[in-house]
C-alpha positions in Angstrom: 0.0 0.0 0.0 1.1 3.5 -0.7 0.9 6.2 1.9 0.6 9.9 1.0 1.9 13.1 2.6 -0.5 16.0 3.4 0.7 17.7 0.2 -0.3 14.7 -2.0 3.2 13.3 -2.6 4.0 9.6 -1.9 5.7 8.9 1.4 9.1 7.2 1.2 9.5 3.8 2.8 11.5 3.9 6.0 14.6 2.3 4.4 14.7 4.8 1.6 14.1 7.7 4.0 17.0 6.6 6.2 19.3 6.4 3.1 18.2 9.8 2.0 18.8 11.3 5.4 22.3 9.7 5.5 23.2 11.3 2.2 22.0 14.7 3.1 24.2 15.1 6.3 27.2 16.0 4.2 27.4 18.1 1.1 29.4 20.7 -0.7 28.1 24.0 -2.2 30.1 25.6 -5.1 29.5 29.1 -6.4 31.1 30.1 -9.6 32.2 33.7 -9.9 33.9 35.6 -12.8 36.2 38.1 -11.2 37.6 39.6 -14.4 35.8 39.4 -17.8 38.6 41.3 -19.7 42.0 39.9 -20.4 43.5 38.4 -18.3 40.3 36.6 -17.4 39.9 35.1 -14.0 37.4 33.2 -12.0 36.8 32.0 -8.4 35.1 28.9 -7.1 33.6 29.5 -3.6 33.4 26.1 -1.9 31.5 25.5 1.3 31.7 22.0 3.0 29.1 20.8 5.4 29.2 17.7 7.6 32.4 16.1 6.5 36.1 16.4 7.1 37.5 19.0 4.7 40.9 17.4 4.0 39.6 16.0 0.7 39.2 19.5 -0.7 42.9 20.2 -0.8 43.9 16.7 -1.8 41.6 16.6 -4.8 42.7 20.1 -5.7 46.4 19.1 -5.6 45.7 16.1 -7.9 43.8 18.2 -10.3 46.5 20.9 -10.3 49.1 18.4 -11.5 47.2 17.8 -14.8 45.5 21.2 -15.1 46.8 23.8 -17.7 45.5 26.9 -15.8 47.2 28.9 -13.1 45.3 28.4 -9.9 45.6 28.7 -6.1 43.5 27.6 -3.2 42.7 29.8 -0.2 41.3 28.3 3.0 39.0 30.9 4.6 38.1 28.6 7.6 37.3 25.0 8.3 34.2 25.0 6.0 35.0 27.6 3.3 37.6 27.6 0.5 38.2 29.8 -2.5 39.9 28.4 -5.6 41.2 31.2 -7.9 41.5 30.1 -11.6 43.6 32.2 -13.9 43.7 32.7 -17.7 44.2 29.9 -20.1 42.5 28.6 -23.2 41.1 25.6 -21.3 40.2 27.5 -18.2 36.5 26.6 -18.3 37.2 23.0 -19.2 39.6 22.6 -16.3 37.2 24.3 -13.9 34.5 21.9 -14.9 36.9 19.0 -14.5 37.7 20.0 -10.9 34.0 20.3 -10.1 33.4 16.8 -11.6 36.2 15.4 -9.3 34.5 16.9 -6.2 31.1 15.6 -7.4 32.5 12.1 -8.0 34.1 12.0 -4.5 31.0 13.2 -2.8 28.7 10.8 -4.8 26.5 13.7 -6.1 26.1 15.5 -2.8 27.0 18.8 -4.4 25.1 21.8 -5.4 26.4 24.3 -7.9 25.4 28.0 -8.3 26.6 29.4 -11.6 26.2 33.0 -10.3 28.1 35.1 -12.8 29.6 32.2 -14.8 28.3 31.9 -18.4 30.0 28.7 -19.4 27.5 26.0 -20.4 29.7 23.2 -21.5 28.8 20.7 -24.2 25.2 20.4 -25.0 24.7 16.8 -26.0 21.8 16.2 -28.3 19.9 13.0 -28.7 20.9 10.6 -31.5 18.6 10.7 -34.5 18.4 8.7 -37.7 20.1 11.7 -39.5 23.2 11.1 -37.4 23.7 7.6 -38.9 26.2 7.3 -41.7 26.7 4.3 -44.0 
């Protein structure tokens, strides 16, 4: 039998609710900000960590920096807040997206992103159609 909440939505079974509550106790919020839109362009990522040890922030950043083409630096504001400054390079937006992907992968999707002043959309994948097939 299904049970309903007062707003008409279906109630989650207790096992799913416990899993949902477990996932929500830790998370990361990222806000993208363009700090200079004229050359040399620069951006900041404002990271806020909640409910988890923050050591992973710097270790993931160090691994990313080794393969990244952009100049960057990390600033630790306090135990829960960091700013990652990303400098000018042709692949600046791609490298930034890659860093966010690494954090998202580590936290298993418990991440929220606010694009704020960032205009980068990334690749827009379209659905495959018959016109895309070549003999």
